[in-house]
TORNU-129944 format. One record per residue (C-alpha): residue number from 0; residue in three letters; z, x, y. Coordinates in Angstrom, 1 decimal, always signed. Last residue first. Example, Ala and Ser with C-alpha at 12.3 -4.5 7.8 and 13.67 -1.06 7.14 Angstrom:
BEGIN
{1; 'ser'; {+7.1; +13.7; -1.1}}
{0; 'ala'; {+7.8; +12.3; -4.5}}
//
This chain:
BEGIN
{188; 'arg'; {+66.9; +110.4; +100.0}}
{187; 'pro'; {+65.8; +110.7; +96.4}}
{186; 'pro'; {+64.0; +107.6; +95.3}}
{185; 'phe'; {+65.0; +107.3; +92.6}}
{184; 'gln'; {+67.9; +108.7; +90.7}}
{183; 'ser'; {+70.0; +105.7; +90.0}}
{182; 'asn'; {+67.1; +103.3; +89.7}}
{181; 'pro'; {+68.1; +102.1; +86.2}}
{180; 'val'; {+71.3; +103.7; +84.9}}
{179; 'pro'; {+70.9; +107.3; +83.8}}
{178; 'asp'; {+72.0; +108.3; +80.3}}
{177; 'ala'; {+75.4; +110.1; +80.1}}
{176; 'leu'; {+76.9; +113.5; +79.3}}
{175; 'asn'; {+73.8; +115.5; +80.1}}
{174; 'ala'; {+73.1; +118.3; +77.6}}
{173; 'thr'; {+73.8; +122.0; +76.8}}
{172; 'pro'; {+76.5; +123.1; +79.3}}
{171; 'ala'; {+77.8; +126.7; +79.0}}
{170; 'lys'; {+81.3; +126.9; +77.5}}
{169; 'lys'; {+84.3; +128.5; +79.3}}
{168; 'thr'; {+84.4; +130.5; +82.5}}
{167; 'phe'; {+80.7; +130.5; +82.9}}
{166; 'gly'; {+78.5; +133.1; +84.5}}
{165; 'ile'; {+76.0; +134.2; +87.1}}
{164; 'val'; {+74.8; +131.0; +88.7}}
{163; 'ala'; {+72.1; +131.9; +91.2}}
{162; 'cys'; {+72.7; +131.4; +94.9}}
{161; 'asn'; {+70.4; +130.0; +97.6}}
{160; 'ile'; {+72.0; +127.1; +99.3}}
{159; 'asp'; {+70.1; +124.5; +101.3}}
{158; 'val'; {+71.6; +121.8; +103.6}}
{157; 'gly'; {+69.6; +118.8; +104.5}}
{156; 'val'; {+72.2; +116.2; +103.4}}
{155; 'ser'; {+70.3; +115.1; +100.3}}
{154; 'gly'; {+71.4; +111.9; +98.7}}
{153; 'tyr'; {+73.9; +109.0; +98.9}}
{152; 'pro'; {+73.5; +106.7; +101.8}}
{151; 'ala'; {+75.9; +107.6; +104.6}}
{150; 'pro'; {+79.7; +107.6; +105.1}}
{149; 'gln'; {+81.0; +109.4; +108.2}}
{148; 'gly'; {+81.6; +113.2; +108.5}}
{147; 'thr'; {+79.7; +113.1; +111.7}}
{146; 'ala'; {+77.0; +115.8; +111.5}}
{145; 'pro'; {+77.2; +116.1; +107.7}}
{144; 'asp'; {+76.5; +112.4; +107.2}}
{143; 'val'; {+78.1; +111.7; +103.9}}
{142; 'gly'; {+77.0; +110.0; +100.7}}
{141; 'thr'; {+78.9; +107.2; +99.1}}
{140; 'leu'; {+81.3; +106.9; +96.2}}
{139; 'leu'; {+83.9; +104.2; +95.3}}
{138; 'asp'; {+82.6; +100.9; +96.8}}
{137; 'pro'; {+79.1; +102.4; +96.4}}
{136; 'arg'; {+79.8; +101.9; +92.6}}
{135; 'thr'; {+76.6; +101.3; +90.7}}
{134; 'ala'; {+74.1; +103.8; +92.3}}
{133; 'ala'; {+76.6; +106.4; +93.4}}
{132; 'leu'; {+78.4; +106.3; +90.0}}
{131; 'asn'; {+75.2; +106.5; +88.1}}
{130; 'phe'; {+74.0; +109.4; +90.1}}
{129; 'val'; {+77.3; +111.3; +89.6}}
{128; 'gln'; {+77.2; +110.5; +85.8}}
{127; 'val'; {+73.7; +111.7; +85.6}}
{126; 'glu'; {+74.5; +115.0; +87.3}}
{125; 'asp'; {+77.5; +115.8; +85.1}}
{124; 'ile'; {+80.9; +117.4; +85.8}}
{123; 'gln'; {+82.8; +115.0; +88.1}}
{122; 'arg'; {+86.4; +115.6; +89.0}}
{121; 'lys'; {+88.3; +112.4; +89.8}}
{120; 'asn'; {+88.2; +110.4; +93.0}}
{119; 'leu'; {+89.5; +107.4; +91.2}}
{118; 'gly'; {+93.1; +107.9; +92.3}}
{117; 'gln'; {+93.4; +104.3; +93.4}}
{116; 'arg'; {+94.0; +105.2; +97.1}}
{115; 'val'; {+91.2; +107.8; +96.9}}
{114; 'ala'; {+88.7; +105.4; +95.4}}
{113; 'lys'; {+89.6; +102.7; +97.9}}
{112; 'glu'; {+89.4; +105.1; +100.8}}
{111; 'thr'; {+85.8; +105.9; +99.7}}
{110; 'trp'; {+84.9; +109.2; +98.0}}
{109; 'leu'; {+82.3; +111.1; +100.0}}
{108; 'gly'; {+79.6; +112.7; +97.9}}
{107; 'leu'; {+77.4; +115.6; +99.0}}
{106; 'gln'; {+73.9; +116.2; +97.8}}
{105; 'ala'; {+73.1; +119.8; +98.7}}
{104; 'asp'; {+69.6; +121.1; +97.8}}
{103; 'trp'; {+70.0; +124.3; +95.8}}
{102; 'leu'; {+67.6; +127.3; +95.6}}
{101; 'pro'; {+68.7; +129.1; +92.4}}
{100; 'ser'; {+66.2; +127.0; +90.5}}
{99; 'tyr'; {+66.5; +125.4; +87.1}}
{98; 'ala'; {+63.4; +123.5; +85.7}}
{97; 'gln'; {+63.1; +125.5; +82.5}}
{96; 'ala'; {+66.4; +124.2; +81.0}}
{95; 'his'; {+65.9; +120.6; +82.2}}
{94; 'arg'; {+62.4; +120.0; +80.8}}
{93; 'pro'; {+63.3; +122.3; +77.8}}
{92; 'asp'; {+66.1; +119.9; +76.7}}
{91; 'ser'; {+68.8; +122.2; +75.2}}
{90; 'leu'; {+70.4; +123.0; +78.5}}
{89; 'thr'; {+71.4; +126.6; +79.0}}
{88; 'pro'; {+69.0; +127.3; +81.9}}
{87; 'phe'; {+70.5; +124.5; +83.9}}
{86; 'asp'; {+69.1; +121.4; +85.5}}
{85; 'gly'; {+71.6; +118.8; +86.7}}
{84; 'phe'; {+74.1; +120.7; +88.7}}
{83; 'val'; {+77.7; +119.9; +89.7}}
{82; 'asn'; {+79.9; +121.7; +92.2}}
{81; 'leu'; {+83.4; +122.9; +91.4}}
{80; 'leu'; {+84.2; +123.9; +95.0}}
{79; 'asp'; {+86.1; +127.0; +94.0}}
{78; 'gly'; {+89.7; +127.6; +92.7}}
{77; 'gly'; {+89.1; +126.1; +89.2}}
{76; 'asn'; {+90.6; +128.9; +87.1}}
{75; 'arg'; {+88.0; +131.7; +87.2}}
{74; 'leu'; {+87.7; +131.3; +91.0}}
{73; 'ala'; {+91.5; +131.7; +91.3}}
{72; 'asp'; {+91.5; +134.9; +89.3}}
{71; 'ile'; {+88.7; +136.3; +91.4}}
{70; 'leu'; {+90.7; +135.4; +94.6}}
{69; 'ala'; {+93.9; +137.0; +93.3}}
{68; 'thr'; {+91.9; +140.0; +92.2}}
{67; 'asn'; {+90.7; +140.8; +95.7}}
{66; 'gly'; {+89.1; +144.1; +94.9}}
{65; 'ala'; {+85.9; +142.5; +93.8}}
{64; 'ser'; {+85.4; +141.2; +97.3}}
{63; 'ala'; {+85.4; +137.7; +98.7}}
{62; 'asp'; {+87.7; +138.3; +101.6}}
{61; 'glu'; {+90.2; +135.6; +102.1}}
{60; 'ser'; {+90.2; +132.6; +104.4}}
{59; 'val'; {+88.9; +130.1; +101.9}}
{58; 'his'; {+91.3; +131.2; +99.1}}
{57; 'gly'; {+91.6; +127.8; +97.5}}
{56; 'asp'; {+94.2; +125.0; +97.3}}
{55; 'lys'; {+94.0; +123.3; +100.7}}
{54; 'ala'; {+90.5; +124.3; +101.9}}
{53; 'leu'; {+88.9; +124.4; +98.4}}
{52; 'his'; {+90.4; +121.1; +97.4}}
{51; 'val'; {+89.3; +119.5; +100.7}}
{50; 'phe'; {+85.8; +120.9; +100.1}}
{49; 'gly'; {+85.4; +119.7; +96.5}}
{48; 'gln'; {+87.3; +119.3; +93.2}}
{47; 'ser'; {+90.8; +118.6; +91.8}}
{46; 'glu'; {+90.9; +116.6; +88.6}}
{45; 'arg'; {+92.6; +119.3; +86.5}}
{44; 'asn'; {+95.5; +119.4; +89.0}}
{43; 'gly'; {+97.4; +122.7; +88.8}}
{42; 'thr'; {+96.1; +124.0; +92.1}}
{41; 'gly'; {+96.4; +120.6; +93.7}}
{40; 'thr'; {+93.7; +118.5; +95.3}}
{39; 'gln'; {+91.6; +115.4; +94.5}}
{38; 'gly'; {+88.1; +115.0; +95.7}}
{37; 'asn'; {+87.4; +114.6; +99.4}}
{36; 'ile'; {+84.1; +116.3; +100.3}}
{35; 'phe'; {+82.3; +116.4; +97.0}}
{34; 'gly'; {+79.4; +118.5; +95.9}}
{33; 'phe'; {+76.3; +117.8; +93.8}}
{32; 'leu'; {+73.6; +120.5; +93.8}}
{31; 'arg'; {+70.0; +119.4; +93.4}}
{30; 'glu'; {+67.6; +122.1; +92.4}}
{29; 'arg'; {+64.9; +123.0; +95.0}}
{28; 'ala'; {+61.3; +124.1; +94.6}}
{27; 'ser'; {+60.2; +120.5; +94.8}}
{26; 'gly'; {+57.4; +118.8; +93.0}}
{25; 'leu'; {+59.3; +115.6; +92.1}}
{24; 'phe'; {+60.2; +116.8; +88.6}}
{23; 'asp'; {+61.7; +119.9; +90.2}}
{22; 'asp'; {+64.0; +118.1; +92.6}}
{21; 'gly'; {+63.5; +116.8; +96.1}}
{20; 'gly'; {+65.8; +115.5; +98.7}}
{19; 'asn'; {+64.9; +118.3; +101.1}}
{18; 'tyr'; {+61.5; +119.9; +100.1}}
{17; 'ala'; {+59.6; +122.3; +99.4}}
{16; 'ala'; {+60.9; +125.5; +101.0}}
{15; 'lys'; {+60.9; +125.4; +104.8}}
{14; 'asp'; {+64.7; +125.1; +105.1}}
{13; 'leu'; {+64.9; +128.5; +103.4}}
{12; 'ala'; {+63.8; +130.0; +106.7}}
{11; 'pro'; {+67.2; +129.2; +108.3}}
{10; 'val'; {+69.0; +131.8; +106.2}}
{9; 'tyr'; {+72.8; +131.6; +106.4}}
{8; 'thr'; {+74.3; +134.1; +104.0}}
{7; 'ser'; {+76.8; +133.2; +101.3}}
{6; 'arg'; {+80.5; +132.8; +100.7}}
{5; 'glu'; {+80.0; +129.1; +99.6}}
{4; 'leu'; {+82.5; +128.0; +102.2}}
{3; 'val'; {+81.1; +130.3; +104.9}}
{2; 'ser'; {+77.5; +129.5; +104.2}}
{1; 'thr'; {+78.3; +125.8; +104.2}}
{0; 'met'; {+79.8; +126.1; +107.6}}
//
């Protein structure tokens, strides 16, 4: 399923790369990718994000080819999953800039009914803010069990994606937007 939504190829051997739930500073070859299941939707909504957004507002059923200009235009204007990364080659901190990997370990968030009802399932754009939210507000954001779709502890879901970032639509990130709250990133699940 992830391969289809990310428009990529399923490669079971990638599961043997060091290791689910890891990140570069923990000796892993994987970079954490933060996705959301049930973010807001709406093609004109600047808070839309995630799998439900992609299914309702995106071009999920269309061919991902250079000739599909409607799809390319949609991807340029928020019509993808809008995942979040922590380490990135453009960050000014060398520890984060040099730690980027195109092998991504999916950490999926599930907004609670309370968050959805109150409109708090807003677009996230920073790894530290996601970790802080998961650590301090489990009443708003949990992880998800990919086998059942039910809430689970926040962390790795055991899905790997290999895909390098190839461009930006606006300005490349250069720093985190927040400082981590105590114990928000450890231990990874």
